[in-house]
N, C-alpha and C positions, 0 to 999 in steps of 0.2 A: 529469519531462521536459517541456521547453517546446519548442514548435514555432512558428516565425514565421508570422504570419498575413497578411503583406502583402508587396509586392514590395520593400520597403525592407529594409536589413540589420537583423537582430534586435538589439535593445538591451534586455536583460531585467534588471530590478532597479534601474535608475537612478532616483533621486528627481527628478521634473521641477522641483521648486522649487530644489533644489541646482544642477541644470544651468542653470536660468535665472539664478540668482545668479552663477554662474561665467561667464555669457555664452556658454555652449556651444550656440549656436543650431543648429550643424550636427548635433550629436547629437540634439537635440530634433526636428529635421526628419526624421531617419532613424528615429526611434523607432517601433516597430511599433504598428499600430493595435489589436492584440489579441495575446494569447498563449493557448496551449492547455495545459491541465494536467489531471491526474486529479483528479476530485472526491472527495477522500479524507475530507472532513469532512461532517457533517450539513448545515451551512449551504449548501455548494455543491450537495449533492444536492437539498435543498429548493428552491433557486433554479431548478435545472434542471427539476424536476418542475412547479413553478409555470409556468415558461415553456412546457412541453409542454401543460399544461392550457389556457393562454391560446390557444395556436395550434391544437391538435388538437381541443379541445372547443368553445371559444368562436368562434375565427376560422373554422375549416374545418368544424366540425360532424361530424367523423368518429366521435366517441364522445360518450356522454352522461354527464355528471357528472365522469368522470375517465378517464384512459387507462392506468392502472396495471394490471400483470398479474404473472404468476408470475416473470417474468425480473427484475422490480424487487426481489423479495425473495430472489433467489438470491445468496448471498455471493460467488459467483465472477464475478458481473456487474461489468464495469468501465465507469465513466462518465467520459467526457472532456468538459470544458467549455471554452468560449472566454470569456475575460474581457477586457473593455475596459480601457483604461489606468487608469480609476478603480476597477477591481476588479469591476464589474458583470458578472454572467453574461449574455452576449448570445447564447449558443448552446450546444449540447451534442449528444452522441451516446452510445449505450450499445452494448456488445458483450459477448458471453460464450457459453458452451456452449448448444447448442440445446435441451437438455432437462435433467431432473434426474438422469439416469443418469451413469455414469462419463464423464469428459471424454476423448473419443477423438480430439480434434483437429478437431472440426467445430463452428465458432462461427458466430454470426449477429449482424450489426449491425442497429441499428434506432433508431427514435425520434429521427432526426436533425432538429434544430430550430434555427432562427435567429430572434431577435427581429425583429419587423417594422421597427423603426427602424434595425437594424444590417444589413439586407439591402442589397445593392448592390455597389459596386466593391471592397470589402475582401476578398471571397472567403472569408467565414467558413465557409460550408457545405462548399466544396471542401477547405479546410484541415482541417476536422473529419473528412471522409471519408479524406483521406490519413493523418491521425494514427491513425484507427481501423485502417486497413490495416497500418500499421507496427506498431502495438501487437499486432494479431493474430499477425503473423509472429514478433514477439518472444516471444510466449507459446507458440510451438510449434504453431501451428494450420496444418492442411493443407487445410482447406476453409473458406472464409469467404463466407457468403451475406448478402444483404440483400433485403428486400421493399420496393420503392420506388414512390411514386406516379408515374404515367405522365409527369406534367409535369416531374418531376425526373430522369427516365431519361437525357435528353441530357447532364446534368452527369456522371452516373456513366459513361456511355460515353466522354466526353472524358477521364475520369480512368483509363480502361483496363479498366473493368468489362465483363463479358460478359453478354448476355441469356440467361436460361435458359428461362423460360416465363411466360405470362400467369397472373395470379391475381387474387383479389378479397379485399380487407380492409375490414371495416365497410361492405360494400355498394359500395365504390368500386373502380374498376379499378386494379390495381397490376401491377408486373413483379417476378418473382424474378430477381435478378442475382447474379453471382458474381465475386469478385476472384481472378484467376489467381495461384496461388502456385506458383512454379517451383523451390522449394528442392531437391527430389529430382532433377529433370532437370538443374539446374545442377551439383549435386555429381557426378552420374554422368558428365556431359560433361567436367567438369574432371579427374576422377580416371581415367576410362577411355576417353574419346572418342578421344584420339590413337592408341590402341593398334593399331587395324586397319591404318592406313597404315604405321605404324612396323614392325610385326612381320610383315606379310604375306610378305616374302621369306624369312622363317625357317620358316614353317609350324610354329609352336611346338606341341609335344605330339604332332604327327603326326596322320594321318587318323583321325577319330573322337574325338580328344581335343584339337582345336584350342582354345586359350584355356582349358584346364582348370587346376585347382588344382595338379596335378602332372603329370609326364610319364612315361609308361612307357618304360623303357630297352629298346630293341629286342632281341628274342631272349632276354629274361630275364623274371623275375617281379618285377623291381625297379622302384619308383616313385621318381623324383627330384623334389624341390621346392626352391625357393630364394626367400627373401624378404630384402629390405633394410629396415632401420629408419630412419626419418627422422633426419637428422643433428641437428636441433634437440632431439629427444627424447634421443638419445645424449648430447648435451652437458648438458642440463638435468636429466635423470632417468635416470642411467646404470644403476642397478640395475633399474628398470622396463624399460628398453630391452633389457637382457639377458634378462629374463623373457619379454618379448613376442617376442623373436627366436625363442625355442623355441616359444612358444604358437602363433604364426601358422604356423610350418612343420609342427608336429604336426597342427594343424587342416587344413592342406592335404592331408597324407597321409590324415587321417581321412576327408575328403570323397571320396577315391579308394578308400576301403575298405582302406587299407594299414596294416599294423602297422609302427611305426617301428623302424629298425635302428640308426641313429646320426646324428650331426650333425657338420658341419664349419663352423667360424666364421672370418670375416675381419674383424679389428678394427683400426680406427685410433683413436688417442687422443692427447691432448696430452702426457700423462705417465703414469708407471707407476701412480700412485695412481688416476687416472681409469680406466685400463684395468682395474684390479683390481675397481672397483665394477661395471663392466659384466660382467666375467667371473663375479663373485659371483652376480649375478642370473641369468646364463645357467646357471651350475652348479646353483643351487637349482631352477630350472625343469626342467633335465634330470633331476635326481634325482626330482622330483615326478612327472614323466611317464614315468619309467623309460626314458629315452633317453640313451645314453652320448655324450659329446663325443669323437669319434674323433681330432680334430686340427684344424688350421687355421693361421691366420697372424695375427700381431700386430705392428703398427707403431706406434712412439711418435714424438712430436714432430710430429704431423700433425693436420689437422682431424678432428673426431669422425666416425666412420663405422662401420657394423656391418651385415654381411650374413651369413646362415646358410644353408647347404645341408643338406637332410635327405634321408635315404634310407630307404625303407620297402619292404615286400614284400606282394604279394597276387597270387593266381592269377586273381582276378576283379575287375579294376579297374572302378570305377563311374564312368562318364563324366558330365561336367556337361551334355552335350548329348543325353542319352538320353530326354528328355521328349517326349511327343506330345500333341496336342489331346485333351482328355478326362481327362488325368491330374490327380489331385488334388495340390495343393501343400501341403506340411506344413512348419511352422517348429518346430524343436526348439532351445530356447535356455535357457541357465542364467540365471535371473532373480535369483539371489542376488547379494550384494555391493552395490556402490554406484559412483557416478562416481569415477574416478581423480582425486585432487586435482590441480588444474591443468588438467584436461581435461574439465570438466563439459560435458555435452551432446555430447561427442565420443568419449570412451572409457569404456566400462563395464567395471569390474574385477570379474568374476565368478569368477576363477580363483585368485588368489593366496591365498585363505583356504581353498581346497578341499583335502581329503585326497587322497592319491595314488590310492586306489581309486575315488574319485568322478571324478577327472579321466580315469582310464583307462576307466571305464564309458561316459563321454560320447564319448570319442574312438574307442571301438570300436563304436559303435552302427550306423554305416553299413555296416561290414563284416558285421555280423550280419544286418542287414535286407536288404541288397543291393537298394535301390530302383532304379528305372529311371535316375534322374539325381540328382546331389547336388552342391551347392556350399557351401563354408563361407563365412559372411558376412564380407566383406572391408571395406576402407575405403570402398567404394561404399555401404555400409549394406545393410539388409534389402531395400529396394525396388530399389536399383541392382543388387545381386547377383542378385535375382530376375530382373531384366531381362537380365543376362548368361546365366543358366540358360535363359531363354526364347529368347534370341537363338541360343545354341548348339544349341538344340533345334528351331530354325526355327518358333517359336511366339510367341504373345502370352501374357502372364500377367495374371490379374485377382486382386487381393488384397483379401480381405474385412477391412476395417480393424478392425471391432469384434471379430473373432475372433483377432487377432494376440496371442500371449502377450507381455506387457510388464510390466516392473517398475512398481510404483505411483509410484515417484519420478521416472519418466522421462516427459516429454511425448511425444506420439505422433511429432511431427516429429523430435525428437531421437533417439528409439528407431529410427525407420526410416532414419536417416542416419548413426548412430554406428557405431563398431567395438564390437561387443557382447561381447567376450571369447570365449565359446563360443556360436555359433549356427549351425545347419545347416539349409539349405533342401533339401528332397527332393521329387521328383516320382515318383508311382507310381499304380497303379490305385486308384480310389476305395475299394475294399475292402481295400487293403493294411493289414497290422497296424502299430501304432505302433512307433517305435524304442525299444529297451531302452536308455535313455540316463541311467540313474541319477537324479541330482537335477534334471536338466533338465526344464523344462515343455515341452509340445508341443501343437499343435493343427493340424488341417486348416484352412487359412485362405485358400484360393483354388484356382484351377485354371488349367491351360494351355488356350488356345483357338487358333483360327486368327488370323493377323495378326502384328503386332509391337508391341513396347513393353510398358508396364505400366500398367494401370488400377487405381485405388482404388475399390472398391465400398463404398458407405455404407449404413447401415441402412434408408434410404428407397428403396434400389434405384438411386440415381444413381451414375454412374461418372465420376470425374474422372481426367484423364490425369496420371500421375506421370512417365512416360517415353514420349514420343510415337513413338519409332522404336527402332532398335538402340542398344545402349550402347557397344560397342567398335568396331563396323564390321568385326569379324572374320568375321561370318556364321555359318551353321550348321556344327557340327563334322563 
C-alpha cells in the first residue's frame, strides 16, 4: 500500500526518465516527493534500522550503541518506511502488539524517525504517523498507543492524538499518547442510534422489556420476536439468508429464556428458483433447531426480501434490562466454525456445522440459568450489544478485553463488532453459576457499574471508551 507524502497528487510507479522524454512536465511537477510502503525485505529493514541508529544513538544520544529491542525481533511487528523518489529510505516507523502474549488488539507505535536531510516541508513524519494509524485500524486494533518525545507531541496533537500521561524513556521526558479508535462507537451509532426517537411512540416490548430481543404477548406466556434479513444477503446468498432468518429469531427467543413454538416467514424473490433456495435454508435451519415453519407469505417477481416472526413460550421471561451495578457480565459464545465466505470480519458461522443437540443446548442455556439480564449478540456486535444491555439496565458496562472468549482466527476488533452466530451476554451476581451451553465457551469478562456507555479495560488497568453514552436512546427498560 502506498500513501502520498506531499500535497501534490500521488503519481506512483512512473519512470521519470520516460516522463521527461515524453515531455510530460506537468506529471513530473505533480510527482510525490516520497511514498510510504511496508518494509517487507531485509534491505528496507536494514536501512530503517541504520537510520534509527544515526538519529537516536549518534544525533540525539538517547541510546548507547544501538536502539534495538524485543519488538524488533517480534515477527508480528510491522515496519513502514518512507522512500524518496530515488528509492532511498528517508524515514520509518514501526508498530505491533505491545508484548509477546496473544494479540488482544492493543498495539503500540514507536521509533518514528526522519532523516535530517529530509526534514522540513514535505511532512514525512506526519505522513508516517497517519499511515501507522491506518495500518493499525486495518489490522483490527482497538487501542493504539505511542510514547513520543515532548518536542514531537504537538505534531501528534495536530493529527488527533490524545495525551495520556507523562513518562520517561532513556532518561528523557516523553509523553504517552493514544490514537482514538472509534470503530465500535461508529458501528453502534449506525446500527442502533436512530432507534430511540423512531420507536419511542410504540413503547416496544412493554414496561420492563423496552428494547428487548423479544416481546411478551400480554396476558399469555408467549414471547414474540421478529427479524428481517438484509436484502443484499437474500439476493447474493439465499440459502444462508434462510438459515440466518431462523438463527437470529431463535437466538432472540433464547435470550428471553423462551422455548420456540414455531415460525412465520414473509419472502419476496425475483423468481421461484430464487425463492426455493431461500426456503431450503430456512427449512434446514428449522429442522436443526426443532422449530416448525407454521406458515407465511411468498411473493415472486419482486426485489429480494425476507423477514421471519418467531413465537416461543416461557413463564419466566428474562429481560435485557435486568442488570444492576455490581453484576458480573458473562459472554457465552460458540467459537467453532469460521468466517462466512464473503463476510470475513463481519459474520462468524458457528452454527451451520453443529448437530441439532448442540444447537438446542446453547439456545436453552438462558432458560435454565435464569440470569438477571440477557441479550443475544446482534449486528451491533459484542460491545454494542453490551451497551444495549447496560442502557436497558440503567448502567455502564466495563469489558475486560483479555478475558473475552474469542476464536484464534478473529482479530479483537472484528470479534467485538461482528455477528458471531451464537453469542449471549448475561448479567448476574458475581457468584452465579455458568450457563450450561453445550459446546459454547464462556467467561466472566466484565461488570456493570454506575454511569453509561461501555469501557474496554486492558491488562495494564487503563480503560478506553468504546461507547461513550447510550446506544439506542431508548433508555432504561
